[in-house]
VEXZAZA-270644 format. One record per residue (C-alpha): chain; residue number from 1; x, y, z; residue in one letter. Coordinates in nm, 3 decimals, decimal comma, m for minus. Layout:
BEGIN
A_NUM_X_Y_Z_A
...
//
This chain:
BEGIN
A_1_1,925_0,733_m0,863_M
A_2_2,198_0,539_m0,684_T
A_3_2,070_0,281_m0,437_I
A_4_2,280_0,228_m0,121_P
A_5_2,404_m0,125_m0,063_M
A_6_2,300_m0,277_0,272_P
A_7_2,491_m0,556_0,444_M
A_8_2,280_m0,843_0,295_P
A_9_2,361_m0,710_m0,055_A
A_10_2,732_m0,735_0,020_R
A_11_2,688_m1,099_0,120_E
A_12_2,496_m1,164_m0,203_R
A_13_2,776_m0,998_m0,401_L
A_14_3,033_m1,231_m0,247_R
A_15_2,811_m1,533_m0,319_A
A_16_2,759_m1,415_m0,677_L
A_17_3,130_m1,378_m0,733_R
A_18_3,194_m1,727_m0,596_R
A_19_2,937_m1,881_m0,829_M
A_20_3,074_m1,686_m1,126_K
A_21_3,419_m1,813_m1,042_A
A_22_3,295_m2,173_m1,029_I
A_23_3,109_m2,140_m1,361_A
A_24_3,406_m1,972_m1,527_A
A_25_3,639_m2,232_m1,378_G
A_26_3,442_m2,515_m1,535_L
A_27_3,448_m2,336_m1,871_L
A_28_3,822_m2,278_m1,844_V
A_29_3,873_m2,642_m1,742_A
A_30_3,678_m2,758_m2,049_A
A_31_3,886_m2,529_m2,269_A
A_32_4,212_m2,659_m2,121_I
A_33_4,102_m3,018_m2,176_V
A_34_4,010_m2,938_m2,535_Y
A_35_4,343_m2,766_m2,603_V
A_36_4,535_m3,054_m2,450_L
A_37_4,343_m3,306_m2,657_C
A_38_4,408_m3,108_m2,976_R
A_39_4,779_m3,060_m2,912_T
A_40_4,883_m3,380_m2,738_L
A_41_4,658_m3,648_m2,891_T
A_42_4,549_m3,758_m3,234_D
A_43_4,178_m3,732_m3,145_G
A_44_4,114_m4,102_m3,184_H
A_45_4,002_m4,364_m2,939_G
A_46_3,920_m4,252_m2,589_V
A_47_4,073_m3,912_m2,652_W
A_48_3,822_m3,850_m2,923_G
A_49_3,543_m3,892_m2,674_Y
A_50_3,720_m3,660_m2,427_V
A_51_3,781_m3,397_m2,694_Q
A_52_3,420_m3,408_m2,814_A
A_53_3,292_m3,373_m2,459_A
A_54_3,527_m3,080_m2,388_A
A_55_3,434_m2,907_m2,714_E
A_56_3,059_m2,938_m2,652_A
A_57_3,112_m2,832_m2,292_S
A_58_3,277_m2,510_m2,409_M
A_59_2,994_m2,444_m2,654_V
A_60_2,726_m2,500_m2,388_G
A_61_2,912_m2,293_m2,128_G
A_62_2,976_m2,005_m2,366_L
A_63_2,616_m2,006_m2,493_A
A_64_2,472_m1,996_m2,142_D
A_65_2,728_m1,734_m2,035_W
A_66_2,610_m1,519_m2,325_F
A_67_2,244_m1,577_m2,236_A
A_68_2,289_m1,493_m1,867_V
A_69_2,513_m1,192_m1,933_T
A_70_2,278_m1,055_m2,198_A
A_71_2,010_m1,013_m1,933_L
A_72_2,213_m0,756_m1,740_F
A_73_2,462_m0,600_m1,984_R
A_74_2,617_m0,618_m2,330_H
A_75_2,845_m0,926_m2,345_P
A_76_3,207_m0,808_m2,372_L
A_77_3,070_m0,454_m2,400_G
A_78_2,957_m0,514_m2,757_L
A_79_2,620_m0,357_m2,851_P
A_80_2,481_m0,684_m2,983_I
A_81_2,107_m0,665_m3,060_P
A_82_1,871_m0,800_m2,794_H
A_83_2,130_m0,785_m2,516_T
A_84_2,137_m0,575_m2,194_A
A_85_1,769_m0,655_m2,171_I
A_86_1,707_m0,534_m1,816_I
A_87_1,877_m0,191_m1,856_P
A_88_1,696_m0,132_m2,188_R
A_89_1,360_m0,259_m2,071_K
A_90_1,375_m0,129_m1,714_K
A_91_1,065_0,089_m1,737_D
A_92_0,866_m0,175_m1,923_E
A_93_0,966_m0,434_m1,663_I
A_94_0,847_m0,200_m1,386_G
A_95_0,514_m0,144_m1,558_E
A_96_0,472_m0,514_m1,622_G
A_97_0,553_m0,596_m1,261_L
A_98_0,306_m0,331_m1,142_A
A_99_0,035_m0,475_m1,365_G
A_100_0,112_m0,827_m1,250_F
A_101_0,089_m0,726_m0,883_V
A_102_m0,231_m0,531_m0,943_S
A_103_m0,396_m0,816_m1,131_E
A_104_m0,288_m1,113_m0,923_H
A_105_m0,216_m0,976_m0,574_F
A_106_m0,413_m0,656_m0,514_L
A_107_m0,758_m0,811_m0,546_T
A_108_m1,036_m0,788_m0,284_P
A_109_m1,051_m1,167_m0,242_S
A_110_m0,677_m1,221_m0,192_I
A_111_m0,616_m0,918_0,029_V
A_112_m0,937_m0,981_0,224_G
A_113_m0,833_m1,339_0,286_E
A_114_m0,497_m1,229_0,422_R
A_115_m0,659_m0,964_0,642_V
A_116_m0,898_m1,225_0,787_A
A_117_m0,612_m1,469_0,843_A
A_118_m0,413_m1,201_1,023_A
A_119_m0,667_m1,195_1,312_R
A_120_m0,597_m0,825_1,362_V
A_121_m0,842_m0,757_1,651_P
A_122_m0,730_m1,060_1,854_Q
A_123_m0,359_m1,003_1,801_R
A_124_m0,391_m0,632_1,869_L
A_125_m0,596_m0,709_2,179_G
A_126_m0,336_m0,954_2,310_E
A_127_m0,067_m0,693_2,260_W
A_128_m0,260_m0,411_2,426_L
A_129_m0,374_m0,628_2,719_A
A_130_m0,014_m0,679_2,825_D
A_131_0,061_m0,427_3,108_P
A_132_0,408_m0,358_2,969_D
A_133_0,265_m0,276_2,629_H
A_134_m0,009_m0,062_2,787_A
A_135_0,262_0,129_2,971_R
A_136_0,446_0,171_2,642_Q
A_137_0,131_0,309_2,478_V
A_138_0,088_0,555_2,765_A
A_139_0,452_0,663_2,730_D
A_140_0,415_0,717_2,356_E
A_141_0,093_0,915_2,401_L
A_142_0,261_1,123_2,671_A
A_143_0,542_1,205_2,432_G
A_144_0,293_1,294_2,161_A
A_145_0,101_1,519_2,401_V
A_146_0,420_1,698_2,499_G
A_147_0,517_1,743_2,136_G
A_148_0,177_1,875_2,036_M
A_149_0,167_2,113_2,332_A
A_150_0,496_2,269_2,222_S
A_151_0,368_2,357_1,874_I
A_152_0,021_2,483_1,966_L
A_153_m0,050_2,857_1,949_H
A_154_m0,160_2,934_2,304_D
A_155_m0,298_3,280_2,228_D
A_156_m0,532_3,155_1,957_E
A_157_m0,641_2,851_2,157_L
A_158_m0,690_3,052_2,475_R
A_159_m0,925_3,292_2,296_N
A_160_m1,100_3,006_2,115_A
A_161_m1,158_2,808_2,434_V
A_162_m1,275_3,116_2,623_A
A_163_m1,517_3,211_2,343_S
A_164_m1,646_2,855_2,318_F
A_165_m1,701_2,828_2,695_A
A_166_m1,868_3,171_2,710_D
A_167_m2,100_3,085_2,420_K
A_168_m2,199_2,750_2,565_R
A_169_m2,261_2,897_2,910_L
A_170_m2,478_3,172_2,764_R
A_171_m2,678_2,917_2,566_E
A_172_m2,710_2,680_2,862_L
A_173_m3,045_2,687_3,041_Q
A_174_m2,933_2,693_3,404_V
A_175_m3,271_2,651_3,572_S
A_176_m3,342_2,286_3,473_P
A_177_m2,989_2,180_3,568_H
A_178_m3,005_2,368_3,896_L
A_179_m3,343_2,207_3,972_A
A_180_m3,201_1,858_3,911_R
A_181_m2,902_1,943_4,130_L
A_182_m3,130_2,054_4,413_L
A_183_m3,336_1,736_4,378_D
A_184_m3,021_1,526_4,402_A
A_185_m2,902_1,723_4,706_V
A_186_m3,235_1,680_4,879_C
A_187_m3,262_1,311_4,796_D
A_188_m2,914_1,246_4,936_S
A_189_m2,976_1,449_5,251_G
A_190_m2,677_1,671_5,189_Q
A_191_m2,892_1,982_5,230_H
A_192_m2,960_1,882_5,592_Q
A_193_m2,589_1,825_5,652_A
A_194_m2,522_2,169_5,506_A
A_195_m2,790_2,319_5,731_L
A_196_m2,634_2,153_6,036_T
A_197_m2,292_2,292_5,946_A
A_198_m2,442_2,637_5,889_A
A_199_m2,623_2,634_6,226_L
A_200_m2,310_2,527_6,413_K
A_201_m2,111_2,792_6,233_G
A_202_m2,369_3,053_6,325_L
A_203_m2,353_2,945_6,688_M
A_204_m1,975_2,984_6,690_R
A_205_m2,003_3,321_6,520_F
A_206_m2,255_3,448_6,777_L
A_207_m2,048_3,321_7,066_D
A_208_m1,726_3,473_6,933_E
A_209_m1,898_3,809_6,883_N
A_210_m2,105_3,812_7,204_R
A_211_m1,942_4,132_7,327_A
A_212_m2,020_4,310_6,999_V
A_213_m2,389_4,223_7,023_F
A_214_m2,400_4,320_7,389_R
A_215_m2,251_4,660_7,309_K
A_216_m2,501_4,710_7,029_R
A_217_m2,787_4,642_7,272_L
A_218_m2,641_4,895_7,513_A
A_219_m2,621_5,154_7,237_D
A_220_m2,981_5,094_7,136_E
A_221_m3,124_5,077_7,488_S
A_222_m3,275_5,398_7,641_P
A_223_m3,048_5,580_7,885_E
A_224_m3,296_5,548_8,169_W
A_225_m3,281_5,163_8,153_V
A_226_m3,033_5,035_8,412_P
A_227_m2,733_4,844_8,276_E
A_228_m2,812_4,539_8,489_W
A_229_m3,148_4,515_8,313_V
A_230_m2,976_4,519_7,976_D
A_231_m2,741_4,243_8,093_D
A_232_m3,025_4,021_8,202_R
A_233_m3,231_4,085_7,887_V
A_234_m2,930_4,020_7,661_F
A_235_m2,828_3,707_7,852_A
A_236_m3,175_3,559_7,837_R
A_237_m3,224_3,643_7,468_G
A_238_m2,874_3,528_7,365_F
A_239_m2,907_3,201_7,557_T
A_240_m3,251_3,138_7,409_A
A_241_m3,120_3,194_7,056_L
A_242_m2,819_2,965_7,107_Q
A_243_m3,043_2,701_7,262_S
A_244_m3,283_2,718_6,968_F
A_245_m3,001_2,686_6,716_L
A_246_m2,857_2,393_6,910_A
A_247_m3,195_2,219_6,916_D
A_248_m3,232_2,254_6,540_V
A_249_m2,874_2,140_6,478_A
A_250_m2,912_1,829_6,696_Q
A_251_m3,268_1,725_6,616_D
A_252_m3,281_1,568_6,268_E
A_253_m3,662_1,565_6,276_S
A_254_m3,699_1,928_6,384_H
A_255_m3,987_2,112_6,224_E
A_256_m3,752_2,380_6,092_L
A_257_m3,559_2,111_5,903_R
A_258_m3,879_1,983_5,746_K
A_259_m3,970_2,338_5,645_T
A_260_m3,623_2,385_5,496_F
A_261_m3,659_2,062_5,297_D
A_262_m4,005_2,162_5,175_T
A_263_m3,897_2,511_5,073_Q
A_264_m3,587_2,381_4,888_L
A_265_m3,789_2,124_4,693_R
A_266_m4,052_2,386_4,615_A
A_267_m3,781_2,617_4,483_F
A_268_m3,653_2,337_4,259_A
A_269_m4,004_2,287_4,125_E
A_270_m4,041_2,662_4,056_R
A_271_m3,715_2,652_3,861_L
A_272_m3,871_2,387_3,635_R
A_273_m4,219_2,531_3,598_S
A_274_m4,206_2,905_3,664_D
A_275_m4,081_3,106_3,361_P
A_276_m4,040_3,417_3,573_A
A_277_m3,813_3,236_3,821_Q
A_278_m3,615_3,082_3,534_A
A_279_m3,577_3,427_3,378_E
A_280_m3,435_3,566_3,704_K
A_281_m3,177_3,288_3,710_I
A_282_m3,084_3,352_3,346_E
A_283_m3,041_3,725_3,411_R
A_284_m2,822_3,651_3,710_A
A_285_m2,617_3,412_3,496_K
A_286_m2,565_3,670_3,220_L
A_287_m2,471_3,937_3,473_Q
A_288_m2,219_3,698_3,621_L
A_289_m2,067_3,616_3,279_L
A_290_m2,034_3,986_3,201_D
A_291_m1,817_4,048_3,506_R
A_292_m1,452_4,122_3,417_P
A_293_m1,318_3,874_3,672_D
A_294_m1,534_3,595_3,529_V
A_295_m1,420_3,675_3,175_R
A_296_m1,061_3,670_3,295_E
A_297_m1,121_3,330_3,452_W
A_298_m1,260_3,201_3,122_L
A_299_m0,941_3,320_2,952_N
A_300_m0,737_3,102_3,187_T
A_301_m0,931_2,784_3,106_L
A_302_m0,700_2,675_2,823_W
A_303_m0,383_2,756_3,017_T
A_304_m0,499_2,559_3,318_N
A_305_m0,629_2,269_3,109_L
A_306_m0,308_2,250_2,907_K
A_307_m0,092_2,256_3,220_K
A_308_m0,306_1,988_3,379_L
A_309_m0,277_1,758_3,076_I
A_310_0,093_1,822_3,008_V
A_311_0,192_1,778_3,372_D
A_312_m0,018_1,464_3,400_G
A_313_0,129_1,321_3,080_A
A_314_0,485_1,394_3,190_A
A_315_0,446_1,230_3,531_D
A_316_0,477_0,847_3,504_P
A_317_0,283_0,809_3,828_N
A_318_0,004_1,054_3,750_S
A_319_m0,362_0,959_3,750_D
A_320_m0,375_1,049_3,380_L
A_321_m0,103_0,801_3,287_R
A_322_m0,257_0,530_3,505_R
A_323_m0,597_0,595_3,347_S
A_324_m0,452_0,565_2,997_V
A_325_m0,282_0,237_3,091_Q
A_326_m0,600_0,103_3,247_S
A_327_m0,811_0,201_2,946_L
A_328_m0,555_0,046_2,710_T
A_329_m0,560_m0,284_2,900_I
A_330_m0,940_m0,293_2,908_R
A_331_m0,957_m0,214_2,537_A
A_332_m0,709_m0,492_2,467_G
A_333_m0,905_m0,740_2,677_Q
A_334_m1,225_m0,647_2,494_A
A_335_m1,059_m0,694_2,154_L
A_336_m0,908_m1,024_2,265_R
A_337_m1,206_m1,181_2,440_D
A_338_m1,519_m1,027_2,287_D
A_339_m1,594_m1,236_1,978_A
A_340_m1,878_m1,008_1,868_E
A_341_m1,658_m0,699_1,889_L
A_342_m1,380_m0,880_1,702_G
A_343_m1,623_m0,982_1,429_A
A_344_m1,743_m0,623_1,388_K
A_345_m1,387_m0,494_1,358_I
A_346_m1,298_m0,773_1,114_D
A_347_m1,600_m0,678_0,904_D
A_348_m1,497_m0,311_0,914_L
A_349_m1,141_m0,401_0,809_L
A_350_m1,276_m0,615_0,526_Q
A_351_m1,493_m0,332_0,398_R
A_352_m1,208_m0,081_0,423_I
A_353_m0,972_m0,322_0,249_T
A_354_m1,222_m0,393_m0,027_T
A_355_m1,280_m0,022_m0,084_Y
A_356_m0,908_0,061_m0,091_V
A_357_m0,818_m0,229_m0,321_V
A_358_m1,111_m0,165_m0,553_T
A_359_m1,046_0,205_m0,593_H
A_360_m0,672_0,238_m0,540_Y
A_361_m0,512_m0,092_m0,646_A
A_362_m0,373_0,062_m0,963_D
A_363_m0,236_0,360_m0,772_D
A_364_m0,069_0,129_m0,521_I
A_365_0,080_m0,083_m0,798_A
A_366_0,205_0,228_m0,973_Q
A_367_0,439_0,277_m0,677_V
A_368_0,638_m0,014_m0,820_I
A_369_0,661_0,122_m1,173_S
A_370_0,729_0,479_m1,056_A
A_371_1,003_0,359_m0,823_T
A_372_1,166_0,144_m1,090_V
A_373_1,141_0,434_m1,336_E
A_374_1,340_0,657_m1,101_R
A_375_1,618_0,401_m1,064_W
A_376_1,934_0,425_m1,270_D
A_377_1,936_0,158_m1,545_A
A_378_2,279_0,017_m1,467_E
A_379_2,219_0,029_m1,094_E
A_380_1,887_m0,150_m1,138_T
A_381_2,055_m0,419_m1,347_S
A_382_2,325_m0,461_m1,085_R
A_383_2,073_m0,489_m0,803_R
A_384_1,863_m0,744_m0,985_L
A_385_2,175_m0,943_m1,066_E
A_386_2,259_m0,946_m0,696_L
A_387_1,917_m1,091_m0,623_Q
A_388_1,904_m1,366_m0,887_V
A_389_2,251_m1,375_m1,042_G
A_390_2,385_m1,646_m0,812_R
A_391_2,108_m1,885_m0,915_D
A_392_2,155_m1,792_m1,282_L
A_393_2,514_m1,907_m1,261_Q
A_394_2,380_m2,260_m1,224_F
A_395_2,251_m2,219_m1,581_I
A_396_2,610_m2,167_m1,692_R
A_397_2,728_m2,463_m1,485_I
A_398_2,448_m2,683_m1,614_N
A_399_2,516_m2,569_m1,969_G
A_400_2,881_m2,665_m1,933_T
A_401_2,804_m3,003_m1,780_V
A_402_2,504_m3,087_m2,001_V
A_403_2,696_m2,968_m2,307_G
A_404_2,980_m3,206_m2,234_S
A_405_2,734_m3,494_m2,189_L
A_406_2,548_m3,401_m2,507_A
A_407_2,875_m3,377_m2,702_G
A_408_2,988_m3,709_m2,564_L
A_409_2,659_m3,872_m2,661_A
A_410_2,660_m3,725_m3,013_I
A_411_3,020_m3,833_m3,071_Y
A_412_2,947_m4,181_m2,942_A
A_413_2,642_m4,216_m3,170_I
A_414_2,843_m4,092_m3,468_S
A_415_3,113_m4,349_m3,397_Q
A_416_2,857_m4,626_m3,376_L
A_417_2,698_m4,526_m3,702_L
//
């Protein structure tokens, strides 16, 4: 597998070539000095020292060149035993590296220590508590919602949602919930407000249809009753009814209101305690759910819900987006400021990390060996040389320099002896 070369690798290649040139230059310089000493001098006196230093320098430089080159390839292309170590031992090196990482890095104590030092809850909380980051989270979630909505099967989901809603409604005991609702309405006084609105509406209805009621009285009245009698009877009765309705609507302590409150609370109590009344409500509920128009409405639940969510997610100023941002900020503040919550999350992360490392450390480490195994041998050698080859050239330089000093010292000692 050929590995593409990123920009940093190109810079390393240039640095490697420079260091190779320097190391080779020193070796060539030592060789030139040696040749000059051999051809132009008699090898005695000071020139003997120079020649010995140059000769040892060449030996040290060549030896270290061979050693460094043998790591990555066959020196001079010759298949000398125990050379081109990395290409030949690529898979073994990968397995050894994987084992080393698994044994010395992927341990519960080391990984757990790094997880604790990372302060994940606090840092995550600080990031989420930033309004700009919360807005970014809302934007990303909105994009995810839009993407998910485009791949969902609406027909299947519509039927599933409708079936789920129908099943839950059929299983739901309406009477207890209706009783609690009536109690809440009575306690808040909203039933009296509704009664007032109903009375005023009835008064307007009667007044707007006064002529209709008057005609009905005329139709029902005997023919021998004079019309002026009907007028007076209707006027007195109609005025009395409107006056009564107005009294009830305006008087909050009217006896009729008290009766209405008592009857409504009694009905709520019957819903809780009377099985027969509860059964009537359940039958009415089932009859309602069996109506075609109700079933059609249930089938539109998913479509309406999806449109509501998708439209809200797409609108940057929607209540949904603002709610997500607000929840994100509050969650971030809790993670950042609540030490107890942070400790619980840290403990959870530690337990998850311990479990993963204990059970899957070898599998994680095998990623290294499997990846190295897929690499081409020559390409692997070249990449590794790019990583460490520049520093290895100092071995060649040091070998050249140290060799010259060692040769000079040995020659000097031999002359003294």
